[in-house]
N, C-alpha and C positions, 0 to 999 in steps of 0.2 A: 431457496434462494433469491437473496436482495440487488436489486440494481449496484447497489455500492459494490459488493462482492463481486458481482458479474465484471464491474467495471476494473476491479484492483484485479483481479484474475487475468482479466486481458491485457493490461500493464505488463502483469509480471511473465507472461507469456511472451509479449511481444520484447522483454528486455533480457530474458534468460537467456543466459550462455549455454544453456544445457534445451536441449529438445523436452520441450512438455506440453500435454495439453491442459485447457484450462480443468476438464471434468478431474484432473488426476491431484489436483491443489486442495488442501483441508486446509484445516485451523494448525494444525503442528505442522506445515509443509516449511520447511526451512529455505530462505532465501538466500543464506551463505551456500547452502549445498546445490542451488541452482548457480551460482558465479556471480551474484550481487556482490560487487565491493562496495567501499565508502564511495567511489567515484559514480555509481550505478544506483546507488541509494540514494545519493545527491539529486541524479538526473530525474528518478522516481519521485521522487519527491515535487522536483517543479512541476512536473506532469500531474501528480494527483493537485497541487494546488492548482494551476490551469482548470483541469476539468471538473472538478469540485467546487471550485471559486472558494478556497478557504486559505488561511494563512498558518504554516506551522511555523509554533514561535519555537526558538530554540530550547527550552522543556521540553516539548513536545520529539526532541531529536533523541533518542538514544537509543542503542542498537536491542535492547529489547524489541522495544516497539515495534523495530525494522526486522529482527532477525526471525520471525516467522508471521505466517499469512493470517493468524488469528487475532494476533496484538495488534497487527496493521490495520484487519480491517475495523476492529473495535475502536482505534484513533480515529480513523476516517467518520467513520459513523457517527462519533461522537463531535467532533470537529465541523459534519453538516450539520447536525442537529445544532448546534451553539450558533451557526450561522442564521439558521433557519429562526430561530427564536430570537436576533436580534433585527429580523426585517420588521 
């Protein structure tokens, strides 16, 4: 598992309304089932932007990307890679 996945899982565990361990989170884990509503997702976006020094554009923010762990991890990895290529 890569550092991005570990960090995202830690954020999910910290902000989830349901008790869950990071080891239980897989690519199909539903964030909605863990209690992430629109407000929690926005809070998580701010935390992810700060942690990874990225900017989420409006087109990045859709429920499909934030509904499950797998697509979220892919989105963050793409944003981090794009940022590193710009430097």
